[in-house]
C-alpha positions as CSV (number, residue, x, y, z in Angstrom):
1,M,-10.4,-15.0,-22.1
2,P,-9.1,-13.1,-25.2
3,M,-6.4,-10.7,-25.2
4,V,-7.1,-7.2,-26.1
5,G,-4.2,-5.6,-27.9
6,P,-3.2,-3.1,-30.9
7,E,-3.1,-6.1,-33.8
8,T,-1.3,-3.9,-36.1
9,A,2.4,-2.0,-35.7
10,D,0.7,1.6,-36.6
11,Q,-1.8,0.9,-34.1
12,A,0.6,0.5,-31.6
13,R,2.3,3.4,-32.9
14,L,-1.3,5.5,-32.2
15,L,-1.9,4.1,-28.8
16,R,1.9,5.1,-28.0
17,L,1.2,8.6,-29.0
18,L,-1.9,8.8,-27.4
19,R,-0.4,7.6,-23.9
20,D,2.8,9.8,-23.9
21,D,0.9,13.3,-25.2
22,G,-2.3,12.9,-24.3
23,P,-5.4,13.5,-26.5
24,R,-5.1,15.0,-30.2
25,S,-6.7,15.5,-33.0
26,R,-7.5,12.6,-36.2
27,V,-5.5,15.1,-38.1
28,E,-3.0,15.7,-36.3
29,L,-2.3,12.1,-35.7
30,A,-2.4,11.0,-39.1
31,D,0.1,13.6,-40.3
32,L,2.8,12.0,-37.1
33,L,1.8,8.6,-38.4
34,G,2.1,9.3,-42.4
35,L,-0.8,7.2,-43.4
36,P,-3.5,7.4,-45.9
37,R,-6.6,9.2,-44.3
38,A,-8.6,6.0,-45.5
39,R,-5.8,3.8,-43.7
40,F,-6.0,5.7,-40.7
41,A,-9.3,5.4,-40.0
42,A,-9.7,2.1,-40.4
43,E,-7.5,1.9,-37.8
44,V,-9.1,3.8,-35.5
45,D,-12.1,2.2,-36.1
46,R,-10.5,-0.7,-35.1
47,L,-9.1,0.5,-31.9
48,T,-12.6,2.0,-31.0
49,T,-14.2,-1.4,-31.4
50,L,-11.5,-3.4,-29.3
51,G,-12.5,-0.3,-26.5
52,L,-8.8,0.9,-26.5
53,V,-9.1,4.1,-28.2
54,E,-12.4,6.8,-28.3
55,S,-13.4,10.0,-29.0
56,A,-12.9,13.3,-26.7
57,G,-14.7,15.8,-28.4
58,P,-14.3,18.5,-30.9
59,A,-10.8,19.7,-31.4
60,A,-9.8,23.5,-31.8
61,S,-11.0,24.9,-35.3
62,R,-8.1,25.2,-37.7
63,G,-10.4,26.8,-40.5
64,G,-12.8,24.5,-41.8
65,R,-14.8,21.6,-40.8
66,R,-13.7,20.9,-37.3
67,S,-11.6,17.6,-36.8
68,S,-12.2,15.6,-33.0
69,L,-10.3,14.7,-30.7
70,L,-8.9,10.8,-30.0
71,R,-7.8,9.6,-26.2
72,V,-7.0,6.1,-25.0
73,G,-10.1,4.4,-23.5
74,T,-11.0,5.5,-20.0
75,Q,-11.6,1.9,-19.4
76,V,-7.9,0.6,-20.4
77,R,-6.0,-0.6,-17.0
78,F,-2.5,-1.2,-16.9
79,G,-0.3,-3.2,-14.2
80,A,2.9,-2.1,-12.9
81,V,5.3,-5.0,-10.9
82,L,9.0,-4.5,-9.4
83,V,10.5,-7.2,-7.5
84,G,13.8,-6.7,-5.7
85,D,15.5,-5.2,-2.8
86,G,13.2,-7.1,-0.1
87,L,10.1,-5.4,-1.4
88,L,7.5,-6.2,-3.8
89,R,5.8,-3.3,-5.3
90,V,2.4,-3.3,-7.3
91,A,0.6,-0.2,-9.1
92,L,-2.8,0.1,-11.4
93,T,-2.4,3.0,-14.1
94,D,-5.0,4.3,-16.3
95,G,-4.1,4.6,-19.9
96,E,-2.0,7.4,-19.7
97,L,0.3,5.4,-16.8
98,N,-1.5,7.9,-14.3
99,P,-1.8,5.7,-11.2
100,L,-4.8,4.6,-9.5
101,A,-4.0,2.2,-6.9
102,R,-0.7,0.9,-5.3
103,H,0.2,-1.7,-3.0
104,D,3.6,-2.6,-1.3
105,E,5.0,-5.4,1.0
106,P,8.1,-7.1,2.1
107,V,9.1,-10.4,0.1
108,D,11.4,-12.8,0.1
109,V,12.3,-13.9,-3.3
110,R,14.3,-16.7,-1.5
111,L,11.0,-18.8,-1.1
112,G,10.6,-19.6,-5.1
113,P,8.9,-17.9,-7.9
114,D,6.1,-20.2,-7.7
115,V,5.0,-18.2,-3.9
116,V,6.1,-14.6,-5.4
117,V,4.5,-14.6,-8.8
118,G,1.0,-16.2,-6.9
119,R,1.2,-13.0,-5.0
120,I,1.7,-10.8,-7.5
121,G,-1.4,-12.2,-9.1
122,E,-3.1,-11.6,-6.5
123,L,-2.5,-8.3,-5.7
124,L,-3.2,-7.5,-9.0
125,G,-6.4,-8.9,-8.9
126,K,-7.7,-7.0,-5.9
127,L,-6.3,-3.8,-7.2
128,R,-8.3,-4.1,-10.2
129,V,-11.3,-5.0,-8.1
130,E,-10.5,-1.9,-5.7
131,A,-10.0,0.7,-8.6
132,G,-13.5,-0.6,-10.7
133,P,-14.9,-3.4,-12.3
134,S,-12.3,-3.2,-15.5
135,S,-9.8,-5.7,-17.5
136,L,-6.3,-5.5,-17.5
137,T,-5.0,-4.4,-21.0
138,G,-1.6,-5.2,-20.0
139,V,1.1,-5.8,-17.3
140,G,4.9,-5.1,-16.8
141,V,7.3,-6.8,-14.7
142,A,10.4,-5.6,-13.6
143,L,13.1,-7.9,-12.4
144,P,16.5,-7.2,-10.6
145,A,18.2,-9.9,-12.9
146,P,19.0,-10.2,-16.6
147,V,15.9,-11.2,-18.5
148,E,15.4,-13.2,-21.9
149,V,13.1,-10.8,-23.0
150,R,11.4,-13.3,-26.0
151,D,10.7,-16.0,-23.3
152,G,9.6,-13.3,-20.5
153,S,11.8,-15.1,-17.9
154,P,15.1,-14.2,-16.1
155,V,18.5,-15.7,-16.8
156,S,21.7,-16.1,-14.4
157,A,20.0,-14.1,-11.8
158,P,22.3,-13.5,-8.2
159,A,19.4,-11.7,-7.0
160,L,16.8,-14.3,-7.4
161,P,18.0,-17.4,-6.6
162,G,16.1,-20.7,-7.7
163,W,14.4,-18.1,-10.4
164,H,16.6,-19.4,-14.0
165,R,15.0,-19.3,-16.3
166,F,10.9,-19.6,-14.9
167,P,8.1,-18.5,-17.3
168,V,7.0,-15.9,-15.6
169,R,5.5,-14.0,-18.7
170,D,3.6,-17.0,-19.2
171,T,1.9,-17.8,-16.0
172,L,1.2,-14.3,-15.2
173,A,-0.4,-14.3,-18.3
174,A,-2.4,-17.2,-18.2
175,E,-3.7,-16.2,-14.6
176,L,-4.4,-12.7,-15.5
177,G,-5.4,-13.2,-19.1
178,C,-3.6,-10.1,-20.9
179,P,-0.3,-9.7,-22.4
180,V,2.6,-9.6,-20.0
181,Q,6.0,-8.3,-20.7
182,V,9.0,-8.8,-18.3
183,D,12.3,-6.9,-18.4
184,N,15.3,-5.5,-16.2
185,D,14.2,-3.4,-13.5
186,A,17.0,-0.4,-15.0
187,N,15.6,-1.0,-18.2
188,A,12.0,0.0,-17.0
189,M,13.5,2.5,-15.2
190,A,15.1,4.2,-18.4
191,L,11.9,3.4,-20.2
192,G,10.0,5.8,-17.3
193,E,12.5,8.6,-17.7
194,R,11.7,8.1,-21.2
195,H,8.0,8.5,-20.8
196,A,7.3,11.1,-17.9
197,G,10.8,11.9,-16.3
198,T,14.2,13.8,-17.5
199,G,15.1,11.5,-20.3
200,R,11.8,12.9,-22.3
201,P,13.0,15.8,-24.1
202,F,16.3,13.0,-25.5
203,D,16.6,9.9,-28.0
204,D,19.6,9.0,-26.4
205,F,20.3,8.6,-22.9
206,L,21.9,6.2,-20.0
207,Y,20.0,5.4,-17.1
208,V,22.5,4.3,-14.0
209,K,21.1,2.3,-11.1
210,L,22.6,2.3,-7.7
211,G,21.3,0.4,-4.9
212,E,21.6,-3.0,-3.7
213,S,22.1,-4.0,-7.3
214,I,23.4,-2.1,-10.3
215,G,22.5,-1.6,-13.7
216,C,21.8,0.9,-16.4
217,G,19.6,1.5,-19.5
218,L,20.2,2.5,-22.5
219,V,18.2,4.1,-24.8
220,L,18.9,4.9,-28.1
221,A,17.3,6.7,-31.2
222,G,14.4,7.1,-28.7
223,A,13.9,3.3,-28.1
224,L,15.5,0.9,-25.4
225,Y,18.2,-0.9,-26.4
226,R,18.9,-4.4,-25.0
227,G,21.7,-6.3,-27.2
228,A,21.7,-9.3,-28.9
229,A,21.3,-11.3,-25.7
230,S,19.4,-8.8,-24.0
231,G,22.0,-7.8,-21.0
232,A,23.5,-4.8,-22.7
233,G,23.2,-3.1,-19.9
234,D,24.2,-5.4,-17.0
235,I,27.2,-3.6,-15.7
236,G,27.0,-4.6,-12.1
237,H,29.1,-8.0,-12.7
238,F,31.5,-6.4,-15.0
239,Q,34.8,-7.8,-13.2
240,L,37.2,-5.0,-12.1
241,T,39.9,-7.2,-10.4
242,E,40.5,-10.8,-10.2
243,D,41.5,-10.6,-6.3
244,G,38.7,-8.1,-5.4
245,P,35.5,-8.8,-2.4
246,L,33.2,-11.7,-3.5
247,C,30.3,-10.8,-5.4
248,G,26.9,-12.3,-4.8
249,C,27.2,-14.0,-8.5
250,G,30.2,-16.0,-7.5
251,N,32.8,-14.1,-9.0
252,N,35.6,-11.5,-7.4
253,G,35.8,-7.9,-7.9
254,C,32.8,-6.8,-9.4
255,V,31.5,-3.7,-10.0
256,E,28.6,-4.7,-7.6
257,A,30.9,-5.9,-4.9
258,Y,32.6,-2.5,-4.8
259,C,29.6,-0.3,-4.8
260,G,26.5,-2.0,-4.0
261,D,24.9,-0.8,-1.2
262,V,25.9,-4.4,0.9
263,A,29.8,-3.2,-0.1
264,L,29.3,0.0,1.3
265,V,27.9,-0.7,4.6
266,R,30.7,-3.9,4.8
267,E,33.0,-1.3,3.9
268,A,31.8,1.1,6.6
269,V,31.0,-1.2,9.8
270,S,34.8,-2.6,8.9
271,A,36.2,1.0,9.1
272,V,34.6,1.9,12.1
273,R,35.9,-1.6,13.8
274,A,39.4,-0.7,12.7
275,G,39.3,2.3,14.1
276,A,37.5,1.6,17.8
277,A,40.1,-1.5,17.8
278,R,43.0,1.0,17.6
279,G,41.2,3.4,20.2
280,D,40.6,5.7,17.3
281,P,36.6,5.3,16.5
282,G,37.2,8.7,13.8
283,R,39.3,7.1,11.8
284,G,35.8,5.5,10.3
285,L,34.1,8.2,10.0
286,P,35.3,8.9,6.4
287,A,33.4,5.7,5.4
288,L,30.3,6.1,7.1
289,H,30.2,9.7,5.5
290,A,30.7,7.6,2.0
291,A,27.8,5.3,3.2
292,G,25.6,7.9,3.7
293,H,26.0,8.4,7.7
294,R,26.5,11.8,9.0
295,Q,27.1,10.7,12.6
296,H,30.2,10.5,15.1
297,A,31.2,7.2,15.5
298,D,30.7,6.4,19.2
299,R,27.3,7.9,19.2
300,P,23.8,6.0,17.9
301,V,22.1,6.9,15.0
302,R,18.7,9.0,15.4
303,P,16.5,10.5,13.2
304,R,17.5,14.2,11.9
305,R,15.2,16.7,13.8
306,H,13.3,19.5,12.3
307,R,12.2,22.7,13.2
308,R,8.9,23.2,14.6
309,P,6.1,24.0,11.9
310,D,5.5,27.3,14.3
311,R,9.0,28.4,14.3
312,R,10.2,28.1,11.0
313,R,10.5,31.3,9.0
314,P,7.6,32.5,6.4
315,P,8.6,31.8,2.9
316,G,10.0,35.4,1.5
317,K,10.8,36.7,4.8
318,R,14.4,37.5,5.5
319,P,16.4,36.3,8.5
320,V,17.1,39.1,11.2
321,L,20.4,40.4,11.7
322,R,21.7,39.7,15.4
323,R,24.9,41.7,15.4
324,P,25.5,44.7,14.0
325,L,28.3,45.5,10.8
326,T,29.6,48.7,11.3
327,H,32.5,48.6,8.3
328,P,31.4,51.3,5.9
329,A,30.7,50.3,2.6
330,P,33.4,51.2,0.0
331,P,32.7,54.3,-1.9
332,R,31.8,54.6,-5.4
333,R,34.4,55.5,-8.1
334,S,32.4,56.2,-10.8
335,C,31.6,59.2,-10.2
336,G,32.5,61.9,-7.1
337,C,29.5,60.6,-4.9
338,G,31.6,58.8,-2.7
339,P,31.5,61.3,0.4
340,R,27.5,60.5,0.4
341,Y,27.9,56.8,1.5
342,A,30.6,58.0,4.3
343,G,27.8,57.7,7.0
344,Y,26.3,53.6,6.0
345,T,27.3,50.2,7.1
346,R,26.8,47.4,4.9
347,F,23.4,46.5,5.9
348,G,21.9,49.5,7.1
349,R,22.1,53.5,8.3
350,T,24.6,54.8,11.1
351,E,23.0,56.9,13.6
352,T,24.2,60.2,11.5
353,A,22.6,59.0,8.5
354,R,19.5,58.2,10.1
355,S,19.3,61.7,11.7
356,R,19.6,63.2,7.7
357,G,16.3,61.1,7.4
358,E,18.8,59.3,4.2
359,G,19.5,56.0,3.1
360,R,17.2,52.6,3.5
361,G,18.1,49.5,2.5
362,R,22.3,47.9,1.8
363,G,24.9,50.4,1.5
364,G,23.0,53.4,1.1
365,V,20.7,52.1,-1.7
366,G,17.7,54.2,-2.0
367,V,20.4,57.8,-1.9
368,R,20.4,59.3,-5.6
369,C,23.0,61.6,-6.3
370,G,23.4,63.8,-9.4
371,C,25.0,61.4,-11.7
């Protein structure tokens, strides 16, 4: 099956604009790309022939002849794969990266890359059939490990035992018949923020991923920066101390050994056990708070209770005060109307004020004086 994709850098830039910003007119796209009209028309015609771009009707009039809108082809489909933390997540999107279908299931990466990559191919094929008879235009795979992007394979991956130098990209591309991009999960998350998240307005930012593994993605000048060895954001295995806790990579004192999920749980359990041994379970509570728990050490962890829907306060309705506050509001000092407020409480009126028919609201709000 022949692979379909942009053939030139200008075609890739055009598709990127349509993917990120939606339909645009031919005039706008030509101006943004800085291409002569004839060359731009040739690139659009080629993308239209490949089925990657199609017309979306006439554009708004700018005076003179109306231009036409272009958009990513409706038959374009992308696959997204996330491996890690005991979970395999596979999704299918349209050309503008709007999710169409998704499937999650537990996975044991220790079974080996052949089993996991084979399962990825099966799930993508199933989702493609469910979403409609269309071929995949491309697939992106995020792995919790350093990735040699040029080869599409993980390298020295503590979280993926047995995956070193396995050709993930080539294996999936041969099975699915479309281009495949393999990268570190933190880099993929940074690109997601750049496309449709908080990083969209910024050209330079740092995305930090905290979880079972720790990493970061660098976006510089609007593009992902990987470094010479594709490991610019691999901060999880920076060694902080030589005599620190053992990390999954085999070294001691790495950032991940101190701040990863496994490390936080280990510290919390150790603190609670140490407190229980001294007869004071409360000594371990600060560690439990750091691990995300807010329960007493001698009580089982239970799900948080929520108020019944029929007892929730309607939006915009203020709570009713259960006890009166009778201290008077301080008089105004900007004028001589302070005595007018002598009969008011902070949140309402006293009997004297009610008998006068004055003041409605907090602190006598609504009473006006001559000033």
